[in-house]
KOLDRENDREN-326056 format. One line per 10 residues: for each residue x, y, z of N, C-alpha, C. Coordinates in pm, whole numbers, plus 50000, padded with zeros to 5 digits. Layout:
<nodes>
X Y Z X Y Z X Y Z  ...
</nodes>
This chain:
<nodes>
49577 51556 46830 49542 51593 46959 49622 51527 47087  49646 51573 47177 49731 51472 47280 49651 51470 47413  49538 51372 47437 49526 51266 47610 49588 51420 47654  49412 51420 47751 49447 51493 47943 49524 51386 48047  49607 51389 48053 49669 51325 48216 49522 51252 48259  49496 51154 48327 49401 51121 48366 49392 51106 48456  49381 51235 48571 49425 51227 48734 49312 51243 48817  49256 51253 48938 49186 51224 49009 49164 51364 49035  48997 51414 49039 48962 51547 49010 48946 51597 49194  49081 51646 49202 49077 51705 49335 48905 51827 49385
48863 51909 49337 48871 52012 49361 48670 51998 49408  48709 52060 49465 48548 52059 49525 48457 52149 49548  48338 51981 49497 48147 52069 49344 48071 52078 49478  47942 52126 49443 47877 52123 49554 47837 52002 49535  47832 51876 49458 47755 51778 49448 47784 51696 49540  47883 51742 49583 47977 51621 49715 47882 51706 49841  47818 51816 49802 47701 51837 49993 47556 51776 49945  47526 51690 49886 47401 51626 49911 47405 51524 49990  47257 51519 49977 47222 51408 50101 47236 51292 50159  47267 51223 50020 47287 51118 50054 47418 51078 50119
47516 51196 50072 47623 51122 50100 47694 51217 50272  47574 51297 50300 47572 51357 50509 47600 51246 50591  47616 51097 50550 47609 50996 50647 47802 50989 50615  47861 51050 50537 47937 50965 50425 48098 51124 50546  48022 51256 50573 48027 51344 50620 48047 51278 50749  47894 51293 50793 47964 51265 50961 48080 51112 50988  48138 51102 50859 48206 50946 50888 48349 51063 50885  48328 51084 50812 48447 51199 50757 48540 51289 50863  48401 51360 50974 48436 51409 51074 48434 51368 51194  48427 51234 51210 48462 51134 51309 48640 51144 51289
48645 51071 51181 48827 51070 51193 48845 51176 51154  48841 51283 51109 48923 51441 51203 48930 51431 51325  48847 51389 51367 48839 51444 51535 48956 51328 51566  48988 51218 51545 49089 51079 51615 49198 51182 51533  49209 51199 51374 49375 51239 51392 49354 51372 51377  49280 51403 51504 49308 51601 51516 49437 51526 51705  49406 51420 51755 49431 51356 51879 49556 51317 51876  49632 51341 52003 49719 51307 51981 49766 51107 52012  49781 51049 51980 49805 50919 52009 49780 50828 52108  49898 50882 52155 49830 50804 52255 49724 50788 52384
49606 50920 52274 49461 50891 52344 49416 50820 52211  49451 50793 52117 49372 50769 51990 49420 50642 52007  49580 50538 52047 49588 50403 52043 49515 50316 52150  49402 50307 52230 49343 50272 52324 49245 50283 52281  49139 50362 52315 49084 50379 52172 49057 50234 52085  49104 50277 52005 49172 50174 51849 49173 50075 51893  49199 49989 52012 49241 49839 52070 49108 49826 52038  49026 49904 52156 48867 49822 52222 48813 49888 52081  48817 49990 52011 48709 49940 51901 48795 49838 51752  48879 49754 51789 48943 49630 51735 48836 49518 51752
48854 49523 51886 48754 49410 51985 48551 49402 51863  48561 49490 51835 48355 49541 51773 48401 49432 51615  48529 49540 51565 48538 49498 51412 48598 49299 51414  48652 49265 51468 48654 49130 51543 48571 49045 51493  48432 49152 51549 48253 48993 51563 48197 49028 51490  48243 49146 51380 48151 49171 51256 48213 49127 51120  48321 49150 51146 48419 49125 50986 48390 48983 50974  48362 48904 51024 48338 48740 50972 48429 48723 50838  48346 48781 50740 48417 48737 50603 48595 48732 50594  48623 48926 50544 48712 48834 50588 48837 48777 50703
48770 48819 50774 48822 48713 50888 48916 48605 50785  48791 48583 50765 48789 48398 50696 48914 48374 50514  48929 48512 50516 49024 48489 50384 49148 48501 50429  49154 48608 50597 49279 48597 50589 49340 48491 50664  49193 48425 50703 49293 48280 50809 49357 48139 50706  49226 48173 50542 49261 48088 50472 49424 48153 50420  49466 48306 50428 49575 48358 50326 49682 48270 50464  49676 48279 50575 49814 48250 50673 49835 48124 50657  49755 48009 50666 49707 47885 50711 49817 47825 50603  49754 47853 50445 49807 47916 50265 49992 47929 50293
50012 48040 50392 50139 48058 50357 50182 48002 50496  50187 48080 50586 50262 47948 50703 50217 47864 50761  50240 47699 50692 50178 47590 50726 50232 47566 50874  50302 47639 50915 50406 47507 51041 50343 47613 51158  50271 47736 51162 50202 47840 51219 50095 47782 51287  50093 47670 51446 49954 47681 51429 49849 47776 51462  49728 47714 51504 49578 47799 51523 49593 47916 51612  49664 47884 51691 49661 47988 51845 49768 48094 51714  49893 48065 51701 49886 48136 51673 49849 48242 51532  49821 48201 51438 49752 48237 51359 49628 48324 51409
49595 48339 51513 49454 48374 51574 49504 48524 51633  49645 48411 51749 49687 48608 51796 49718 48716 51633  49822 48685 51564 49855 48743 51424 49708 48820 51382  49610 48761 51374 49505 48795 51339 49421 48973 51421  49439 48909 51536 49413 48998 51683 49451 49127 51718  49621 49087 51611 49714 49212 51646 49744 49296 51463  49668 49186 51367 49614 49292 51274 49535 49362 51222  49385 49309 51368 49266 49407 51357 49314 49516 51411  49406 49464 51563 49448 49618 51582 49497 49709 51513  49608 49705 51445 49672 49816 51350 49614 49837 51302
49537 49782 51237 49424 49800 51148 49352 49972 51171  49298 49939 51227 49232 50037 51342 49289 50101 51407  49365 50141 51434 49474 50295 51516 49525 50265 51388  49551 50249 51244 49607 50345 51148 49475 50427 51079  49373 50343 51081 49244 50414 51007 49177 50567 51014  49219 50485 51201 49156 50627 51328 49273 50751 51305  49365 50679 51259 49522 50802 51289 49552 50918 51059  49450 50782 51062 49525 50856 50893 49484 51015 50878  49359 51027 50823 49307 51171 50869 49448 51290 50945  49537 51267 50973 49642 51274 51021 49688 51398 50834
49708 51308 50786 49794 51296 50729 49742 51439 50554  49617 51555 50572 49584 51574 50572 49542 51738 50667  49540 51666 50798 49483 51814 50842 49636 51842 50913  49717 51774 50973 49822 51788 51024 49965 51851 50905  50080 51904 50976 50137 51964 50890 50272 51832 50803  50350 51904 50797 50472 51779 50685 50560 51820 50829  50512 51903 50908 50665 51840 51027 50574 51742 51131  50436 51728 51105 50375 51681 51192 50443 51487 51122  50473 51499 50954 50477 51362 50950 50562 51344 50917  50735 51436 50923 50819 51353 50971 50872 51352 51095
50821 51385 51230 50815 51258 51285 50772 51144 51271  50618 51174 51299 50549 51065 51265 50615 50878 51251  50657 50933 51129 50752 50893 50994 50911 50858 51084  50985 50769 51109 51094 50783 51099 51158 50689 50954  51247 50735 50920 51282 50689 50741 51494 50688 50760  51441 50524 50704 51616 50492 50669 51571 50445 50588  51784 50442 50533 51776 50395 50376 51732 50456 50229  51711 50594 50299 51730 50653 50160 51834 50705 50108  52020 50659 50170 52083 50688 50123 52079 50603 50019  51996 50530 49996 52008 50394 49842 51859 50512 49763
51766 50581 49791 51757 50637 49666 51798 50833 49610  51953 50810 49716 52009 50965 49718 52025 50936 49578  52128 50827 49626 52209 50714 49540 52118 50755 49374  52028 50718 49373 52004 50701 49231 51924 50835 49201  51899 50961 49284 51862 51016 49247 51978 51120 49193  52117 51110 49243 52244 51129 49215 52288 51117 49048  52216 51037 48970 52236 50952 48870 52159 50986 48748  52079 51085 48835 52018 51086 48743 51892 50976 48722  51808 50897 48816 51714 50806 48782 51595 50813 48907  51512 50818 48865 51387 50844 48911 51307 50661 49029
51263 50621 49089 51227 50522 49179 51109 50481 49184  51076 50324 49127 50983 50260 49170 50981 50174 49300  50893 50226 49365 50948 50165 49529 50841 50022 49512  50934 49913 49571 50779 49832 49552 50727 49790 49732  50543 49790 49685 50508 49778 49846 50410 49720 49828  50360 49582 49914 50251 49540 49953 50106 49620 49970  50089 49544 49993 49966 49635 50037 49976 49619 50215  49981 49723 50318 50024 49721 50435 49906 49771 50511  49890 49865 50554 49799 49936 50632 49855 50063 50655  50058 50085 50648 50080 50203 50636 50119 50252 50510
50078 50212 50474 50176 50230 50265 50123 50409 50233  49974 50484 50295 50026 50612 50296 50015 50629 50320  50154 50593 50448 50220 50759 50557 50363 50677 50533  50370 50607 50392 50445 50552 50374 50528 50626 50229  50427 50669 50165 50416 50737 49998 50410 50846 50051  50335 50925 50141 50352 51080 50131 50521 51091 50172  50501 51006 50356 50677 51018 50377 50794 51078 50250  50785 50975 50208 50896 51002 50042 50848 51077 49964  50731 51176 49950 50678 51258 49848 50700 51389 49942  50763 51386 50023 50839 51473 50109 50988 51548 50119
51058 51365 50013 51187 51413 49958 51142 51351 49844  51117 51363 49797 51120 51362 49631 51003 51378 49547  50989 51388 49427 50902 51414 49401 50817 51298 49347  50666 51263 49327 50585 51116 49344 50467 51147 49257  50371 50974 49239 50307 51008 49159 50261 50872 49264  50082 50877 49217 50038 50759 49224 49924 50698 49160  49898 50593 49134 49796 50566 49118 49671 50507 49277  49526 50481 49162 49410 50478 49244 49285 50437 49194  49263 50286 49203 49132 50260 49206 48997 50352 49240  48868 50393 49106 48754 50427 49190 48781 50475 49312
48654 50478 49348 48565 50427 49518 48388 50481 49443  48333 50371 49433 48201 50418 49481 48120 50499 49533  48182 50558 49640 48106 50683 49693 48169 50752 49652  48207 50926 49620 48227 50988 49564 48341 51058 49657  48199 51088 49720 48243 51215 49859 48428 51108 49939  48384 50987 49962 48512 50905 50006 48639 50919 49851  48639 50936 49758 48663 50912 49673 48783 51042 49663  48751 51186 49686 48722 51287 49734 48840 51295 49815  48774 51303 49960 48818 51224 50085 49000 51195 50072  48980 51064 50057 49144 51017 50057 49245 51024 49948
49147 51111 49785 49285 51148 49685 49327 51300 49730  49272 51359 49806 49293 51504 49845 49398 51540 49975  49330 51358 50023 49416 51271 50160 49581 51262 50075  49617 51128 49989 49720 51122 49926 49762 51236 49791  49740 51332 49776 49818 51384 49687 49849 51567 49757  49775 51530 49902 49840 51660 50015 50007 51652 50004  50055 51617 49973 50253 51705 49991 50293 51719 49815  50173 51719 49683 50204 51712 49555 50159 51653 49513  50111 51509 49469 50166 51487 49405 50003 51391 49365  50059 51439 49167 49908 51348 49090 49850 51237 49147
49749 51194 49177 49662 51074 49153 49594 51033 49031  49731 50892 48974 49666 50850 48875 49485 50841 48867  49411 50698 48776 49294 50635 48744 49360 50537 48732  49285 50453 48760 49344 50297 48769 49402 50285 48648  49301 50333 48515 49311 50301 48422 49380 50397 48303  49473 50422 48437 49494 50536 48299 49623 50467 48252  49701 50337 48268 49743 50204 48215 49937 50257 48230  49922 50140 48199 50134 50146 48295 50189 50277 48135  50147 50282 48069 50166 50410 47979 50195 50597 48113  50084 50555 48158 50065 50707 48174 50235 50730 48317
50224 50564 48379 50316 50531 48401 50490 50600 48397  50477 50497 48336 50569 50546 48220 50605 50691 48172  50533 50811 48132 50579 50905 48172 50617 50959 48254  50510 50893 48277 50545 50958 48456 50762 50968 48529  50814 50856 48508 50928 50774 48490 51007 50898 48412  50972 50940 48297 50994 51004 48191 51071 51202 48270  50938 51234 48349 50951 51292 48407 51047 51376 48507  51020 51225 48580 51156 51186 48656 51074 51207 48835  50933 51129 48736 50893 51171 48861 50910 51003 48911  50879 50924 49058 50878 50850 49143 50767 50750 49152
50756 50655 49195 50572 50568 49214 50582 50482 49301  50518 50401 49389 50523 50359 49447 50479 50181 49348  50421 50080 49331 50415 49958 49270 50411 49868 49331  50210 49825 49323 50209 49721 49456 50175 49596 49400  50284 49517 49386 50322 49330 49269 50246 49263 49329  50128 49243 49473 50097 49147 49526 49978 49130 49475  49948 49259 49416 49773 49240 49362 49758 49086 49316  49645 48978 49315 49670 48884 49192 49524 48997 49142  49562 49027 48957 49507 49069 48856 49514 48900 48759  49475 48802 48782 49441 48654 48747 49547 48627 48669
49459 48551 48564 49567 48451 48470 49661 48495 48360  49625 48590 48333 49619 48600 48198 49739 48751 48199  49863 48695 48125 49972 48734 48171 50089 48689 48293  50023 48676 48365 50044 48691 48473 50177 48572 48527  50219 48467 48610 50387 48406 48628 50376 48403 48718  50330 48198 48728 50327 48142 48875 50506 48153 48957  50505 48186 49075 50644 48168 49149 50651 48200 49285  50708 48136 49380 50697 48121 49449 50647 48152 49629  50595 48142 49699 50534 48318 49834 50501 48271 49931  50601 48261 49986 50615 48137 50123 50599 48068 50118
50496 47943 50178 50522 47792 50134 50422 47755 50020  50343 47877 49909 50276 47820 49784 50348 47922 49677  50260 47924 49571 50340 47980 49463 50173 48145 49439  50219 48190 49421 50101 48314 49407 50139 48365 49209  50025 48431 49200 50071 48484 49042 50112 48545 49022  50200 48687 48937 50244 48760 48958 50263 48831 48816  50265 48943 48788 50287 49008 48674 50413 49116 48658  50441 49009 48569 50659 49090 48549 50644 49220 48491  50583 49345 48507 50593 49434 48429 50691 49552 48502  50706 49492 48613 50859 49644 48646 50957 49626 48622
51066 49527 48584 51178 49536 48486 51204 49590 48349  51038 49561 48270 50998 49628 48174 51045 49812 48130  50901 49839 48247 50878 49982 48271 50989 50028 48345  51107 49933 48436 51271 50017 48469 51317 50045 48419  51346 49983 48306 51421 50026 48166 51416 50102 48102  51292 50088 48045 51238 50168 48005 51244 50305 48040  51203 50343 48160 51220 50529 48242 51352 50508 48292  51383 50403 48260 51603 50431 48422 51558 50452 48458  51447 50407 48564 51481 50431 48710 51536 50240 48751  51494 50274 48867 51597 50215 48992 51458 50130 49107
51471 49972 49080 51394 49957 49164 51394 49922 49330  51307 49934 49380 51348 49936 49572 51273 49902 49591  51241 49800 49681 51115 49757 49811 51191 49854 49910  51019 49896 50018 51014 49918 50109 50931 49837 50163  50947 49935 50289 50834 49772 50441 50873 49921 50514  50702 49898 50602 50654 50049 50727 50580 50007 50777  50582 49994 50924 50595 49943 51022 50518 49991 51171  50431 49982 51211 50410 50088 51342 50428 50067 51451  50484 50078 51587 50568 50072 51596 50542 50167 51738  50383 50011 51801 50312 50107 51901 50394 50156 52052
50477 50089 52058 50529 50205 52181 50583 50295 52145  50597 50351 52052 50718 50455 52054 50651 50597 51966  50483 50459 51904 50401 50502 51844 50400 50624 51732  50536 50528 51659 50602 50642 51510 50575 50469 51424  50613 50531 51288 50583 50453 51214 50799 50423 51155  50797 50332 51160 50909 50266 51090 50936 50283 50916  50980 50377 50857 50976 50335 50728 51154 50271 50690  51161 50201 50569 51323 50160 50573 51273 50160 50379  51357 50188 50336 51406 50165 50163 51497 50110 50144  51489 50015 50129 51633 49901 50071 51697 49862 49937
51808 49839 49962 51851 49826 49844 51747 49789 49742  51816 49944 49626 51738 49797 49466 51794 49666 49427  51651 49666 49345 51661 49520 49284 51733 49497 49171  51854 49435 49151 51947 49420 49018 51841 49439 48913  51863 49501 48867 51798 49459 48721 51863 49281 48594  51954 49309 48628 52040 49115 48606 51907 49043 48663  51820 48984 48782 51734 48920 48887 51616 48962 48817  51603 49072 48702 51455 49027 48646 51440 49050 48500  51599 48963 48415 51572 48944 48310 51436 48833 48292  51402 48841 48231 51335 48708 48172 51189 48724 48266
51060 48736 48213 50958 48694 48292 50941 48602 48435  50966 48472 48464 50969 48402 48525 51062 48470 48650  51208 48513 48623 51307 48567 48675 51305 48734 48773  51154 48810 48683 51100 48856 48747 51004 48828 48860  50915 48782 48834 50835 48731 48941 50823 48698 49067  50997 48595 49056 51029 48500 49103 51106 48651 49239  51194 48811 49122 51243 48930 49233 51089 48982 49291  50957 48968 49234 50872 49038 49294 50877 48954 49454  50836 48831 49426 50822 48812 49478 50842 48778 49644  50951 48794 49607 51072 48782 49725 51093 48897 49775
51084 49013 49633 51068 49147 49814 50898 49154 49887  50857 49082 49787 50708 49088 49878 50714 49045 49949  50758 48948 49997 50805 48836 50101 50901 48884 50212  50974 48945 50140 51101 49063 50273 51055 49217 50361  50926 49255 50236 50828 49377 50325 50724 49299 50445  50661 49210 50434 50581 49122 50439 50686 49030 50596  50759 49029 50579 50755 48937 50722 50811 49021 50802  50879 49205 50824 50871 49297 50855 50801 49291 50995  50702 49303 50908 50571 49412 50985 50439 49276 50986  50449 49117 50960 50342 49074 50902 50264 49072 50988
50217 49107 51053 50089 49164 51078 50022 49263 51106  50110 49364 51005 50019 49524 50918 49987 49456 50782  49977 49322 50707 49977 49319 50647 49824 49365 50544  49787 49325 50431 49602 49317 50484 49620 49184 50371  49586 49115 50469 49539 48959 50458 49431 48912 50428  49309 49022 50414 49213 49003 50439 49175 49029 50230  49234 49059 50146 49263 49039 50024 49339 48938 49937  49199 48914 49889 49262 48807 49766 49403 48787 49719  49484 48743 49752 49617 48702 49700 49635 48611 49662  49568 48507 49641 49627 48373 49616 49467 48362 49545
49436 48395 49491 49302 48370 49432 49339 48336 49302  49365 48332 49238 49449 48286 49076 49514 48099 49125  49468 47986 49102 49551 47874 49128 49597 47810 49029  49731 47781 48979 49806 47639 48894 49671 47527 48847  49627 47571 48751 49546 47386 48724 49573 47307 48753  49430 47230 48790 49454 47193 48878 49426 47169 49054  49453 47292 49054 49508 47297 49157 49370 47366 49247  49340 47351 49420 49212 47339 49458 49249 47518 49506  49067 47566 49482 49085 47690 49523 49129 47701 49700  49144 47847 49693 49171 47876 49827 49073 47925 49930
48951 48026 49844 48856 48096 49978 48740 48017 49940
</nodes>
């Protein structure tokens, strides 16, 4: 008897109307209002709110500063502070806009996200191959995934949130272009089966999953523990691996999404080489828009033996 796919259930349930979730409904209502606003009105409001976020987000800012100081020791404290200010501003702008991915049309998504480099994807599609898109945790990742989902069949994988209403809302948004969202515990086999069914997906290689099975490889001015599984997954699923970068242009009020050329399979032969290639791709994506990476994540938690912790 075959197992059922571990997809998030996107159906509306009466339990989502429980009084304990009413504050979440209020927050969603506020986000929907902001998502319906034109960017020229919303972005200045976001910049003002970013000042409040800076005052209350003390712990995330400490983590972000530690990451930046470790990755960019050449930067002065004032440069790091300026980068953090822009990081918070971009976070709030993109957060307040994000509900438009659910409530606005596909044409709006095409207008908001300019897509370059799709010829690399088209060559893979013409050859009958799906694509594993490499993208680290950047603020605009939802825009990137849904914009690409307009052009080719895709699935995604996400970790369940403790708030069931937020989980439902978020995954309705992520699947608004038809792609299924797997639960994280579905595992690599689920993704492999999707590749064999001609579905592409994003892989986020920057998450620190601990020392088990990870390999240390250079990452900016330090080293990072990286899980080398993409090469084998791509080989087994006959897929190409392409880094993707996206950044929000505050002047044009649009996102710039760029698909980069595929990573050569030869560069991913062996765990050490694959970890090196993945970290290099992540560096390229972050360097394009360093102010829009999720620096508050503990991406450098696992350290080589004998090295002091960063956080």
